[in-house]
N, C-alpha and C positions, 0 to 999 in steps of 0.2 A: 878525888877531881879529875878531872880528864886531861888528858895532853892537847894542847894547841893544834897539833897537828890534827887528832881527831876530829876537835870542834870545827876544825877548816875544813875537812873532808864531808862532814854534816853539813855545813853550808853548800857546799858545791852540790853536794847531791839535791838538796832543798831549790837549789838554783836553777839546776837540772830540770826538774818534777818542775816547777815554775814556768821556765821556758817551753814545754813541753804542754802544759795546760794554755798557754798565750798560743801556742801554734794551733790547736786543735780547736780553740773558740773562733782561731781568724780562717783556719780551713774550713771547719762549718759553717761559718757565716758565708762565705764565697760560693760554697758548695748548695747553699739555700737559696742562696740570691739567682745562683744559675741557673738551678733546678727550675724554680719558678719562672725564669725568664723563659726556659725552654720550654716549658709546660705550657706557656700560653701560647708559643709563636709556631709549636708543632701540636696543639689544640688536645693535648693529651688529656685524658678523663681526670676526673675530680678525687678519685680513689687513689690513682698514683702520686699525684700532687699530696694527697694527705700522708700517704707513706714518706715522702720525702719530709713533710714536717714532724713525724713523728720520729724520723731516723735525728734529724737533726735537735729535737727535745731530748732525745738519749744523749745525745754528744755532749749536748750542753749539760744536762744533769749530771754525766760525768765528769766534765769540770768544773762544776760548782763543788760535789764534792771531793774532788781532787784538791781544789783550791782550800777547802777549811780543813782538810788533813794537813795542807804543809802549813794552814795558819796554825794549827796546834802543835805542830812539831816545834815550829819557831817560836813557841811562850804562848800562844792565844791572845795576845794582845796585854800581858802582865809584863809589867817593866821592872 
């Protein structure tokens, strides 16, 4: 049986990871929206817009993977 302090420490670590994932999602969304707007205003070539899209998708994929890992560490929906 684990001590309550160890369980509490694990909960804090998972909460910190969850906040990091949330910040990445919000930050990437703002970055992507800004890049799309800037690309339209500066008439940037479509290849660069595609690069921004790929970078955003990679960051979202990382966030989904991390959120899944956090979910699994917390018990995976099992009661």
